[in-house]
mmCIF file of the C-alpha atoms, coordinates in Angstrom:
data_MODEL
# 
_entry.id   MODEL 
# 
loop_
_atom_site.group_PDB 
_atom_site.id 
_atom_site.type_symbol 
_atom_site.label_atom_id 
_atom_site.label_alt_id 
_atom_site.label_comp_id 
_atom_site.label_asym_id 
_atom_site.label_entity_id 
_atom_site.label_seq_id 
_atom_site.pdbx_PDB_ins_code 
_atom_site.Cartn_x 
_atom_site.Cartn_y 
_atom_site.Cartn_z 
_atom_site.occupancy 
_atom_site.B_iso_or_equiv 
_atom_site.pdbx_formal_charge 
_atom_site.auth_seq_id 
_atom_site.auth_comp_id 
_atom_site.auth_asym_id 
_atom_site.auth_atom_id 
_atom_site.pdbx_PDB_model_num 
ATOM 1   C CA . UNK A 1 1   ? -104.979 -175.599 94.351 1.00 0.00 ? 1   UNK A CA 1 
ATOM 2   C CA . UNK A 1 2   ? -104.577 -171.823 94.392 1.00 0.00 ? 2   UNK A CA 1 
ATOM 3   C CA . UNK A 1 3   ? -100.781 -172.128 93.927 1.00 0.00 ? 3   UNK A CA 1 
ATOM 4   C CA . UNK A 1 4   ? -101.280 -174.446 90.971 1.00 0.00 ? 4   UNK A CA 1 
ATOM 5   C CA . UNK A 1 5   ? -103.549 -171.889 89.278 1.00 0.00 ? 5   UNK A CA 1 
ATOM 6   C CA . UNK A 1 6   ? -101.005 -169.100 89.817 1.00 0.00 ? 6   UNK A CA 1 
ATOM 7   C CA . UNK A 1 7   ? -98.179  -171.300 88.505 1.00 0.00 ? 7   UNK A CA 1 
ATOM 8   C CA . UNK A 1 8   ? -100.125 -172.285 85.371 1.00 0.00 ? 8   UNK A CA 1 
ATOM 9   C CA . UNK A 1 9   ? -101.135 -168.652 84.775 1.00 0.00 ? 9   UNK A CA 1 
ATOM 10  C CA . UNK A 1 10  ? -97.500  -167.533 84.952 1.00 0.00 ? 10  UNK A CA 1 
ATOM 11  C CA . UNK A 1 11  ? -96.477  -170.267 82.495 1.00 0.00 ? 11  UNK A CA 1 
ATOM 12  C CA . UNK A 1 12  ? -99.194  -169.276 80.028 1.00 0.00 ? 12  UNK A CA 1 
ATOM 13  C CA . UNK A 1 13  ? -98.245  -165.597 80.217 1.00 0.00 ? 13  UNK A CA 1 
ATOM 14  C CA . UNK A 1 14  ? -94.578  -166.529 79.729 1.00 0.00 ? 14  UNK A CA 1 
ATOM 15  C CA . UNK A 1 15  ? -95.337  -168.591 76.620 1.00 0.00 ? 15  UNK A CA 1 
ATOM 16  C CA . UNK A 1 16  ? -97.483  -165.815 75.170 1.00 0.00 ? 16  UNK A CA 1 
ATOM 17  C CA . UNK A 1 17  ? -94.703  -163.264 75.733 1.00 0.00 ? 17  UNK A CA 1 
ATOM 18  C CA . UNK A 1 18  ? -92.093  -165.540 74.178 1.00 0.00 ? 18  UNK A CA 1 
ATOM 19  C CA . UNK A 1 19  ? -94.249  -166.204 71.138 1.00 0.00 ? 19  UNK A CA 1 
ATOM 20  C CA . UNK A 1 20  ? -94.613  -162.443 70.539 1.00 0.00 ? 20  UNK A CA 1 
ATOM 21  C CA . UNK A 1 21  ? -90.858  -161.887 70.366 1.00 0.00 ? 21  UNK A CA 1 
ATOM 22  C CA . UNK A 1 22  ? -89.253  -161.098 67.059 1.00 0.00 ? 22  UNK A CA 1 
ATOM 23  C CA . UNK A 1 23  ? -87.114  -163.845 65.605 1.00 0.00 ? 23  UNK A CA 1 
ATOM 24  C CA . UNK A 1 24  ? -83.576  -162.952 64.671 1.00 0.00 ? 24  UNK A CA 1 
ATOM 25  C CA . UNK A 1 25  ? -82.745  -164.048 61.120 1.00 0.00 ? 25  UNK A CA 1 
ATOM 26  C CA . UNK A 1 26  ? -79.401  -162.283 60.700 1.00 0.00 ? 26  UNK A CA 1 
ATOM 27  C CA . UNK A 1 27  ? -77.102  -160.487 63.149 1.00 0.00 ? 27  UNK A CA 1 
ATOM 28  C CA . UNK A 1 28  ? -73.507  -159.543 62.258 1.00 0.00 ? 28  UNK A CA 1 
ATOM 29  C CA . UNK A 1 29  ? -71.026  -156.832 63.215 1.00 0.00 ? 29  UNK A CA 1 
ATOM 30  C CA . UNK A 1 30  ? -68.123  -155.304 61.352 1.00 0.00 ? 30  UNK A CA 1 
ATOM 31  C CA . UNK A 1 31  ? -65.375  -153.771 63.510 1.00 0.00 ? 31  UNK A CA 1 
ATOM 32  C CA . UNK A 1 32  ? -63.641  -150.607 62.371 1.00 0.00 ? 32  UNK A CA 1 
ATOM 33  C CA . UNK A 1 33  ? -59.855  -150.354 62.548 1.00 0.00 ? 33  UNK A CA 1 
ATOM 34  C CA . UNK A 1 34  ? -58.625  -148.119 65.388 1.00 0.00 ? 34  UNK A CA 1 
ATOM 35  C CA . UNK A 1 35  ? -62.158  -146.715 65.896 1.00 0.00 ? 35  UNK A CA 1 
ATOM 36  C CA . UNK A 1 36  ? -61.835  -144.685 62.692 1.00 0.00 ? 36  UNK A CA 1 
ATOM 37  C CA . UNK A 1 37  ? -64.173  -144.789 59.723 1.00 0.00 ? 37  UNK A CA 1 
ATOM 38  C CA . UNK A 1 38  ? -62.947  -143.408 56.414 1.00 0.00 ? 38  UNK A CA 1 
ATOM 39  C CA . UNK A 1 39  ? -65.425  -142.356 53.742 1.00 0.00 ? 39  UNK A CA 1 
ATOM 40  C CA . UNK A 1 40  ? -63.638  -144.852 51.502 1.00 0.00 ? 40  UNK A CA 1 
ATOM 41  C CA . UNK A 1 41  ? -64.443  -147.710 53.906 1.00 0.00 ? 41  UNK A CA 1 
ATOM 42  C CA . UNK A 1 42  ? -67.724  -149.252 52.820 1.00 0.00 ? 42  UNK A CA 1 
ATOM 43  C CA . UNK A 1 43  ? -69.159  -151.713 55.333 1.00 0.00 ? 43  UNK A CA 1 
ATOM 44  C CA . UNK A 1 44  ? -70.613  -154.761 53.543 1.00 0.00 ? 44  UNK A CA 1 
ATOM 45  C CA . UNK A 1 45  ? -73.166  -157.220 54.880 1.00 0.00 ? 45  UNK A CA 1 
ATOM 46  C CA . UNK A 1 46  ? -73.798  -160.317 52.773 1.00 0.00 ? 46  UNK A CA 1 
ATOM 47  C CA . UNK A 1 47  ? -77.104  -161.957 53.672 1.00 0.00 ? 47  UNK A CA 1 
ATOM 48  C CA . UNK A 1 48  ? -77.263  -165.514 52.398 1.00 0.00 ? 48  UNK A CA 1 
ATOM 49  C CA . UNK A 1 49  ? -80.424  -167.095 51.044 1.00 0.00 ? 49  UNK A CA 1 
ATOM 50  C CA . UNK A 1 50  ? -80.769  -169.309 54.126 1.00 0.00 ? 50  UNK A CA 1 
ATOM 51  C CA . UNK A 1 51  ? -81.084  -166.338 56.509 1.00 0.00 ? 51  UNK A CA 1 
ATOM 52  C CA . UNK A 1 52  ? -84.295  -164.776 55.207 1.00 0.00 ? 52  UNK A CA 1 
ATOM 53  C CA . UNK A 1 53  ? -87.441  -166.338 53.823 1.00 0.00 ? 53  UNK A CA 1 
ATOM 54  C CA . UNK A 1 54  ? -89.302  -164.884 50.847 1.00 0.00 ? 54  UNK A CA 1 
ATOM 55  C CA . UNK A 1 55  ? -92.635  -163.153 51.512 1.00 0.00 ? 55  UNK A CA 1 
ATOM 56  C CA . UNK A 1 56  ? -92.066  -162.855 55.262 1.00 0.00 ? 56  UNK A CA 1 
ATOM 57  C CA . UNK A 1 57  ? -91.925  -159.352 56.823 1.00 0.00 ? 57  UNK A CA 1 
ATOM 58  C CA . UNK A 1 58  ? -88.693  -158.341 58.562 1.00 0.00 ? 58  UNK A CA 1 
ATOM 59  C CA . UNK A 1 59  ? -87.466  -155.294 60.460 1.00 0.00 ? 59  UNK A CA 1 
ATOM 60  C CA . UNK A 1 60  ? -83.963  -154.239 59.394 1.00 0.00 ? 60  UNK A CA 1 
ATOM 61  C CA . UNK A 1 61  ? -81.860  -152.398 61.972 1.00 0.00 ? 61  UNK A CA 1 
ATOM 62  C CA . UNK A 1 62  ? -78.388  -150.879 61.767 1.00 0.00 ? 62  UNK A CA 1 
ATOM 63  C CA . UNK A 1 63  ? -76.598  -151.461 65.085 1.00 0.00 ? 63  UNK A CA 1 
ATOM 64  C CA . UNK A 1 64  ? -74.087  -148.717 65.830 1.00 0.00 ? 64  UNK A CA 1 
ATOM 65  C CA . UNK A 1 65  ? -71.442  -148.948 68.569 1.00 0.00 ? 65  UNK A CA 1 
ATOM 66  C CA . UNK A 1 66  ? -69.710  -145.682 69.402 1.00 0.00 ? 66  UNK A CA 1 
ATOM 67  C CA . UNK A 1 67  ? -67.406  -144.589 72.185 1.00 0.00 ? 67  UNK A CA 1 
ATOM 68  C CA . UNK A 1 68  ? -67.486  -141.359 74.160 1.00 0.00 ? 68  UNK A CA 1 
ATOM 69  C CA . UNK A 1 69  ? -64.930  -139.816 71.750 1.00 0.00 ? 69  UNK A CA 1 
ATOM 70  C CA . UNK A 1 70  ? -67.574  -139.562 69.027 1.00 0.00 ? 70  UNK A CA 1 
ATOM 71  C CA . UNK A 1 71  ? -67.801  -135.777 68.555 1.00 0.00 ? 71  UNK A CA 1 
ATOM 72  C CA . UNK A 1 72  ? -71.393  -135.357 67.339 1.00 0.00 ? 72  UNK A CA 1 
ATOM 73  C CA . UNK A 1 73  ? -74.987  -135.730 68.467 1.00 0.00 ? 73  UNK A CA 1 
ATOM 74  C CA . UNK A 1 74  ? -76.041  -137.348 65.179 1.00 0.00 ? 74  UNK A CA 1 
ATOM 75  C CA . UNK A 1 75  ? -74.728  -139.350 62.241 1.00 0.00 ? 75  UNK A CA 1 
ATOM 76  C CA . UNK A 1 76  ? -75.536  -139.372 58.533 1.00 0.00 ? 76  UNK A CA 1 
ATOM 77  C CA . UNK A 1 77  ? -75.413  -142.749 56.793 1.00 0.00 ? 77  UNK A CA 1 
ATOM 78  C CA . UNK A 1 78  ? -75.663  -143.671 53.130 1.00 0.00 ? 78  UNK A CA 1 
ATOM 79  C CA . UNK A 1 79  ? -77.204  -147.121 52.950 1.00 0.00 ? 79  UNK A CA 1 
ATOM 80  C CA . UNK A 1 80  ? -77.492  -149.187 49.783 1.00 0.00 ? 80  UNK A CA 1 
ATOM 81  C CA . UNK A 1 81  ? -79.452  -152.420 49.561 1.00 0.00 ? 81  UNK A CA 1 
ATOM 82  C CA . UNK A 1 82  ? -80.747  -154.796 46.918 1.00 0.00 ? 82  UNK A CA 1 
ATOM 83  C CA . UNK A 1 83  ? -83.693  -156.045 48.973 1.00 0.00 ? 83  UNK A CA 1 
ATOM 84  C CA . UNK A 1 84  ? -86.517  -155.197 46.572 1.00 0.00 ? 84  UNK A CA 1 
ATOM 85  C CA . UNK A 1 85  ? -84.740  -155.858 43.280 1.00 0.00 ? 85  UNK A CA 1 
ATOM 86  C CA . UNK A 1 86  ? -81.317  -156.901 42.101 1.00 0.00 ? 86  UNK A CA 1 
ATOM 87  C CA . UNK A 1 87  ? -80.457  -153.226 41.598 1.00 0.00 ? 87  UNK A CA 1 
ATOM 88  C CA . UNK A 1 88  ? -79.170  -151.283 44.584 1.00 0.00 ? 88  UNK A CA 1 
ATOM 89  C CA . UNK A 1 89  ? -81.250  -148.454 46.006 1.00 0.00 ? 89  UNK A CA 1 
ATOM 90  C CA . UNK A 1 90  ? -79.612  -145.665 48.017 1.00 0.00 ? 90  UNK A CA 1 
ATOM 91  C CA . UNK A 1 91  ? -81.102  -144.101 51.123 1.00 0.00 ? 91  UNK A CA 1 
ATOM 92  C CA . UNK A 1 92  ? -79.597  -141.205 53.033 1.00 0.00 ? 92  UNK A CA 1 
ATOM 93  C CA . UNK A 1 93  ? -80.495  -141.427 56.731 1.00 0.00 ? 93  UNK A CA 1 
ATOM 94  C CA . UNK A 1 94  ? -79.800  -139.174 59.688 1.00 0.00 ? 94  UNK A CA 1 
ATOM 95  C CA . UNK A 1 95  ? -79.899  -140.737 63.150 1.00 0.00 ? 95  UNK A CA 1 
ATOM 96  C CA . UNK A 1 96  ? -79.698  -139.036 66.548 1.00 0.00 ? 96  UNK A CA 1 
ATOM 97  C CA . UNK A 1 97  ? -77.134  -140.699 68.825 1.00 0.00 ? 97  UNK A CA 1 
ATOM 98  C CA . UNK A 1 98  ? -77.311  -138.314 71.806 1.00 0.00 ? 98  UNK A CA 1 
ATOM 99  C CA . UNK A 1 99  ? -79.772  -135.807 73.213 1.00 0.00 ? 99  UNK A CA 1 
ATOM 100 C CA . UNK A 1 100 ? -79.149  -132.044 73.282 1.00 0.00 ? 100 UNK A CA 1 
ATOM 101 C CA . UNK A 1 101 ? -77.359  -132.344 76.624 1.00 0.00 ? 101 UNK A CA 1 
ATOM 102 C CA . UNK A 1 102 ? -74.936  -134.946 75.254 1.00 0.00 ? 102 UNK A CA 1 
ATOM 103 C CA . UNK A 1 103 ? -76.498  -138.010 76.931 1.00 0.00 ? 103 UNK A CA 1 
ATOM 104 C CA . UNK A 1 104 ? -76.014  -141.003 74.632 1.00 0.00 ? 104 UNK A CA 1 
ATOM 105 C CA . UNK A 1 105 ? -79.053  -142.999 73.517 1.00 0.00 ? 105 UNK A CA 1 
ATOM 106 C CA . UNK A 1 106 ? -78.982  -146.791 73.590 1.00 0.00 ? 106 UNK A CA 1 
ATOM 107 C CA . UNK A 1 107 ? -77.313  -149.075 76.072 1.00 0.00 ? 107 UNK A CA 1 
ATOM 108 C CA . UNK A 1 108 ? -73.882  -148.358 77.442 1.00 0.00 ? 108 UNK A CA 1 
ATOM 109 C CA . UNK A 1 109 ? -71.035  -150.034 79.248 1.00 0.00 ? 109 UNK A CA 1 
ATOM 110 C CA . UNK A 1 110 ? -68.070  -147.917 80.295 1.00 0.00 ? 110 UNK A CA 1 
ATOM 111 C CA . UNK A 1 111 ? -67.365  -145.563 77.416 1.00 0.00 ? 111 UNK A CA 1 
ATOM 112 C CA . UNK A 1 112 ? -69.129  -147.736 74.779 1.00 0.00 ? 112 UNK A CA 1 
ATOM 113 C CA . UNK A 1 113 ? -72.711  -147.237 73.624 1.00 0.00 ? 113 UNK A CA 1 
ATOM 114 C CA . UNK A 1 114 ? -74.771  -149.450 71.328 1.00 0.00 ? 114 UNK A CA 1 
ATOM 115 C CA . UNK A 1 115 ? -77.820  -148.057 69.610 1.00 0.00 ? 115 UNK A CA 1 
ATOM 116 C CA . UNK A 1 116 ? -80.226  -149.851 67.268 1.00 0.00 ? 116 UNK A CA 1 
ATOM 117 C CA . UNK A 1 117 ? -81.147  -147.587 64.332 1.00 0.00 ? 117 UNK A CA 1 
ATOM 118 C CA . UNK A 1 118 ? -84.269  -148.688 62.466 1.00 0.00 ? 118 UNK A CA 1 
ATOM 119 C CA . UNK A 1 119 ? -83.484  -148.731 58.763 1.00 0.00 ? 119 UNK A CA 1 
ATOM 120 C CA . UNK A 1 120 ? -86.593  -150.360 57.277 1.00 0.00 ? 120 UNK A CA 1 
ATOM 121 C CA . UNK A 1 121 ? -89.741  -151.785 58.816 1.00 0.00 ? 121 UNK A CA 1 
ATOM 122 C CA . UNK A 1 122 ? -91.695  -154.759 57.447 1.00 0.00 ? 122 UNK A CA 1 
ATOM 123 C CA . UNK A 1 123 ? -89.320  -155.451 54.556 1.00 0.00 ? 123 UNK A CA 1 
ATOM 124 C CA . UNK A 1 124 ? -90.420  -158.386 52.434 1.00 0.00 ? 124 UNK A CA 1 
ATOM 125 C CA . UNK A 1 125 ? -87.663  -160.151 50.537 1.00 0.00 ? 125 UNK A CA 1 
ATOM 126 C CA . UNK A 1 126 ? -89.316  -161.099 47.228 1.00 0.00 ? 126 UNK A CA 1 
ATOM 127 C CA . UNK A 1 127 ? -87.298  -164.193 46.337 1.00 0.00 ? 127 UNK A CA 1 
ATOM 128 C CA . UNK A 1 128 ? -84.914  -166.772 47.728 1.00 0.00 ? 128 UNK A CA 1 
ATOM 129 C CA . UNK A 1 129 ? -81.465  -165.411 46.846 1.00 0.00 ? 129 UNK A CA 1 
ATOM 130 C CA . UNK A 1 130 ? -78.474  -163.737 48.456 1.00 0.00 ? 130 UNK A CA 1 
ATOM 131 C CA . UNK A 1 131 ? -78.900  -160.072 49.402 1.00 0.00 ? 131 UNK A CA 1 
ATOM 132 C CA . UNK A 1 132 ? -76.440  -157.325 50.283 1.00 0.00 ? 132 UNK A CA 1 
ATOM 133 C CA . UNK A 1 133 ? -76.470  -154.121 52.316 1.00 0.00 ? 133 UNK A CA 1 
ATOM 134 C CA . UNK A 1 134 ? -73.692  -151.501 52.215 1.00 0.00 ? 134 UNK A CA 1 
ATOM 135 C CA . UNK A 1 135 ? -73.111  -148.633 54.663 1.00 0.00 ? 135 UNK A CA 1 
ATOM 136 C CA . UNK A 1 136 ? -70.934  -145.521 54.246 1.00 0.00 ? 136 UNK A CA 1 
ATOM 137 C CA . UNK A 1 137 ? -70.884  -142.562 56.615 1.00 0.00 ? 137 UNK A CA 1 
ATOM 138 C CA . UNK A 1 138 ? -71.885  -139.145 55.336 1.00 0.00 ? 138 UNK A CA 1 
ATOM 139 C CA . UNK A 1 139 ? -70.134  -136.973 57.913 1.00 0.00 ? 139 UNK A CA 1 
ATOM 140 C CA . UNK A 1 140 ? -67.575  -134.305 56.982 1.00 0.00 ? 140 UNK A CA 1 
ATOM 141 C CA . UNK A 1 141 ? -64.772  -135.663 59.170 1.00 0.00 ? 141 UNK A CA 1 
ATOM 142 C CA . UNK A 1 142 ? -62.139  -137.755 57.449 1.00 0.00 ? 142 UNK A CA 1 
ATOM 143 C CA . UNK A 1 143 ? -61.670  -140.154 59.066 1.00 0.00 ? 143 UNK A CA 1 
ATOM 144 C CA . UNK A 1 144 ? -64.649  -140.170 61.406 1.00 0.00 ? 144 UNK A CA 1 
ATOM 145 C CA . UNK A 1 145 ? -63.536  -140.855 64.998 1.00 0.00 ? 145 UNK A CA 1 
ATOM 146 C CA . UNK A 1 146 ? -65.377  -142.719 67.743 1.00 0.00 ? 146 UNK A CA 1 
ATOM 147 C CA . UNK A 1 147 ? -67.315  -145.364 65.803 1.00 0.00 ? 147 UNK A CA 1 
ATOM 148 C CA . UNK A 1 148 ? -66.167  -148.828 66.839 1.00 0.00 ? 148 UNK A CA 1 
ATOM 149 C CA . UNK A 1 149 ? -68.581  -151.231 65.131 1.00 0.00 ? 149 UNK A CA 1 
ATOM 150 C CA . UNK A 1 150 ? -71.429  -151.267 62.654 1.00 0.00 ? 150 UNK A CA 1 
ATOM 151 C CA . UNK A 1 151 ? -73.880  -154.136 62.755 1.00 0.00 ? 151 UNK A CA 1 
ATOM 152 C CA . UNK A 1 152 ? -76.904  -155.365 60.879 1.00 0.00 ? 152 UNK A CA 1 
ATOM 153 C CA . UNK A 1 153 ? -79.848  -157.085 62.517 1.00 0.00 ? 153 UNK A CA 1 
ATOM 154 C CA . UNK A 1 154 ? -82.760  -158.577 60.588 1.00 0.00 ? 154 UNK A CA 1 
ATOM 155 C CA . UNK A 1 155 ? -85.704  -159.817 62.654 1.00 0.00 ? 155 UNK A CA 1 
ATOM 156 C CA . UNK A 1 156 ? -88.904  -161.473 61.519 1.00 0.00 ? 156 UNK A CA 1 
ATOM 157 C CA . UNK A 1 157 ? -92.020  -159.571 62.553 1.00 0.00 ? 157 UNK A CA 1 
ATOM 158 C CA . UNK A 1 158 ? -94.263  -162.576 61.935 1.00 0.00 ? 158 UNK A CA 1 
ATOM 159 C CA . UNK A 1 159 ? -95.477  -164.486 65.003 1.00 0.00 ? 159 UNK A CA 1 
# 
């Protein structure tokens, strides 16, 4: 009887934890040629109307994959989106990729590191239509070395 209670308790806790997880609505990566990113190379993400529901809150994250050749502790990104209206809005964001001692943030495997960079929290898409997000780097290097992939993840925050 005692084992049954423990087993049922574990199942209930597991279901509660699973129901609290964010639901992934969109997750795509764009690979950069030869790990170089030119300022002329705009990364486009086309989000179709089936991926996101209107009036549901979402967290929008830029997923950055860099290698150990990336020469800086941070990165500046220019991000344009048409989430709130059909006109694009521009945001300039600075993200820290490594601490002051050079230890990379995020998860790593070999010389690659992936870091989720929160772009917007609790975004509500106002209508059922296709949306777009564009990313350009704002660093001085041309081309920027050490960035392998840029991704976009959109997760529902509703339970």
